[in-house]
N, C-alpha and C positions, 0 to 999 in steps of 0.2 A: 504494500500500500504506500502510495506517495503522499508526502506531507508538504508539497510545494505550496499549497494554498496558504499555509501559515506564514510563508516568507513575506507576503505583503503586510502582515500584521506585526512584523518584527519590531518596528519602532515603538508601537503601543505595548507590546508584550515586554519589551525592555523597561518601559516606564512602570508597568505593573510589577515586574521583578524588583525594581529599585524601590518603589513605594512600600510594597509588602515587607521587603527585607529591612528597610529603614524603620518602619513602624514596629516591627518585632525587636529590632536592635534598640530602639528608643526605650522600650519597656525594661530592658536590662538596666539602663541608667536611672529611670524613675523608680525602679524597685530599690536600688541602692540609696538614692538620695531622698526619695519621698515616701518610701514604703508602699508604693503602688505598682502593680496590682496586688502585690504581696510584700511583706517585709523581707528585707535581705537577711539571710540566715547567719551571716558572719559579721564581725565587727569591721567598721570602715577604718582604713588607714590612708596614708597619703597616696598610695598607688591606686587603691580602689576608688577613692574619691576623684582622682584625676581621670580615671577610666570612665566613671559615671558622668562627669562633666562632658567628656568627649562623646560619650554615647548619647547624651541628651541633645547637645548642640549639633553634633554631626547627624544624628537621626532626624532632627527637625529640618536641617538644611537639605538632606537627601530626600525627605518626604516631598518637599516642594520643588526640589531639583535646582537648587541655587548653589553655585560653586561646586557642582557635582563631582567633577573629575578630581580636583585636589582634595576635597573632603573624603571622597571614597578611597583615595590613595592613602591618606593619613589613617583612616579607620582600618584599612587593610593591614597597615603596619602594626596598629594596636592589636589587631586580632592575630597577627603572626606571632607577636610576643605572647599573647594569651595562649596560643596553641602550644608554645614550647614551655610554658610555665609548669604544667602538671607532669612534665616528662619524668621526673624521678619515680613516679608511680609506674609508668610504662611508656614505651616509645609509641605504642599504638593508640590513636585517638579514641577508638572504641573502648579501650580499657582504662584510659586516664581521664575521661570526661571532657575531652577536648574536641569532640565532633562539631558542636555548634560553632566554636571559635574558628575551626578550620574552614567550615562552610562559609561563615561570614567573611573570613579573610579572602577567599577566592572569589566570592560574589562581588565584594567591594573592589578587588583588583580588576575583575572583568568590567565593572561599571567605570572605573578609572580609565580603562582602555577604550571601551565602546561608547562611553558617553551616557547621558541620562535618559535618552529616549525622547519620543515626540512630546510627551506631556510633562513639561518641566519649565521652570522659570528661565533656565539657561536657553532652552530652545526658543521660547517666546521672545527673549531679548536678542536672539541671534548670536549668542555667545558660544554656541556649540554647533559647529558645522562639520 
């Protein structure tokens, strides 16, 4: 079965990927700083507070698609660091709890390379061609 019909929807699907990923990512930050949608189960320190600020600001910017490429690149780096943090438990993400961080890392890296998609402030302003 051919799926070429989806190719014409690629810019919109890229926007949906960006928006849903960023909205999910945003909740990691709000959980840490605001206790929503659930309280963060660990005490905050300088590193987790910095991560939470980046998750909230970066998540909001990516949801609307503003400064998408540099924000996605920064968040990809943050998640690359988060992916390697639990390594003492195991090299494999499935065993060390790093699967979500690894997926966020590569989705954000893809957005940094591919751009925000059709439905973004960057596209509306003509900043992403």
